C-alpha positions, 0 to 999 in steps of 0.5 A, a space after each residue: 919237869 926238871 930242866 937241865 942247863 949246861 954250859 957247853 965251851 967248844 963243839 967237841 964238847 957239845 958232841 961228846 955230850 950228844 954221843 951220850 944221848 946217842 947211846 942209849 936213844 931208842 926206836 921212837 925216841 924223838 928229839 926236837 932242837 931250837 935256838 940261835 941260827 949258828 949255836 949248833 944244833 947240827 953239831 948236836 945232831 952229829 954227836 947224836 949220829 956218832 952215839 948211834 953209830 952212824 958212819 956217814 957225815 951228817 950235814 943240815 937237811 935244810 934244802 931237802 927236809 928230812 936225811 936219813 942215815 944208818 947206824 945201830 938205829 935209823 936216824 931221821 934228821 928233819 929241818 923244817 926251817 922251810 915249812 914256816 908257812 905251811 901247817 899241811 900234814 907231811 906224813 911226819 908221824 911215819 918218822 915218829 912211829 917208825 923204827 928209828 930216832 927222829 931230831 927235829 930242827 926249828 921243830 916249833 913250826 910243826 908244834 901240832 904234829 909233834 908227840 906229846 912226849 920228847 926231848 927238847 933241846 935249846 941251844 943259844 949263843 953264850 959268850 964268844 964261843 960257848 954255848 948254852 943248852 937246855 934240856 927239857 925232857 917231856 915224859 917219864 921216858 926222857 926224865 929216865 934218859 937225863 937221869 941216866 946221862 946227868 945222874 940226878 
């Protein structure tokens, strides 16, 4: 499995890359976002939303767990950080198997409930304003998606 590592020099650059992904996403696609606090998980999701044609302002769903947005496909934006102490089945599979794209921040907290194929993205602080992104496609669908984006 190939991993892609990139340095993003600004939030705008992160959003631009994410928008490229958003333009190519399909129903049932699942993207997980992990990494440092304040490293750009929600910024990445804003870019995905732009690529999906979402017009509404995207914000972190920290206190609601899931926010839904309408675009070319529905976008289900989850922040499961507050679910750290529960392994209760909260019906996430209905989103994963639904008609839209699901983005899960802090996905390691619900690892047993995640689909086996997905696009894992890790965001880390790198220097002052830069961010390091590590993109890990799991499954043929996501390997192909990364090849389309990165041209390899």
